[in-house]
Structure formats: structure tokens, C-alpha cells
N, C-alpha and C positions, 0 to 999 in steps of 0.2 A: 493404409488405415481410413476411416471413414473420418468424416465433419466431426461426427459425435464422438468417435475418440478423440481426434483433435482436441476440439472443446474440452473434454472432461481433463485431458492433459493440459491444459491454459490454466482449468478452474483449480486444480489441484496445485498447478506450481502459485498459483494468486493466491489462493490459502496458506502453504507454506510462506512466500514472501510477506504476506500481512501476520503470519505469527512470529516471525524473526523482527519483524520492524516493530514490533507492538512492543518486545522486550526489548530494544533498541531505544525506542521511545521513552517507555519508563525508566531506563537507566540513564537518558539524556535528560529528563525532566528532573530526577533525584541529583544528578549531578548538578546541573542549573542552582537547585536549591542549595547543595553545598555549597557552589561560589556564592551564592547570595549570603550563606549564613557566616561567610569566611573561613569555611573548613575545606575548602579546595581551590586551586587553580581554574580558570576558563579553559573550556576543551579546546584544541587547536582547532581552525577557523577551519583548514581540510577536514576535519572530521564533520564538522557542520554538514560543509558545503556536502560530502558524499552523503551523510545522512538524508539531507535535502533532498540530491538527486535521486536517492532510493526512492523516498516518499513521491515523487512528481511520478517514477516509471510506474509505481504501482497503483497510482491512482490514474495512469493510462490505463492499465489491463484493469481496473475496474470499469472505466467507462468504455473502454472494449465491449466488456463482456456485457454490460447493460443495452451497450447498441446492438448486439448479437442477440438478444433476447427481446428487444423492444418489438418487431415484429407479432413476438408469441402474446408480450403485454396489452397491448394496444386494443381495444375493445374492435368488435364488425363495425363499419362504417352503417350510418342509419339509412334504411331504405329512403 
């Protein structure tokens, strides 16, 4: 497997994770609105912690992708 293949796989995994977390965040926000309107109970703290952990992991993956791409994004140094 080449580095390009590994990066492509990493990017695909990142996009899948972002898609999943996007849905989970939408449900979380809607749930909090229901709690605020007294239509639902607070979510368990363990579920909130798990969601937060997955968000942090995805944040690290985005940072790693940006760092990997940075040399291509920086303009060449001026003479």
C-alpha cells in the first residue's frame, strides 16, 4: 500500500466519521431542546462523554489531515 492509498483511506474514514457524528450531534441538540422544553429527560452523562470523546477524536483526525496537507498549502518561500 502506498502513502497515497493510506491517506485516501484515512480521508474516507474521516468523512464517514464526520457524517456519523453530524447525525449524532443533530439528535443530541434536538434532545437538549426537548429537555429544555420539559418533554424529555437529560441524556445519561456517559452518552454525553462518549459523544464528546468521538468529537475530540475526529478533531484530531482533521488536524492530522491538515498537517499532512500543510506542505502543499504553504506558498514557496520568497527569494
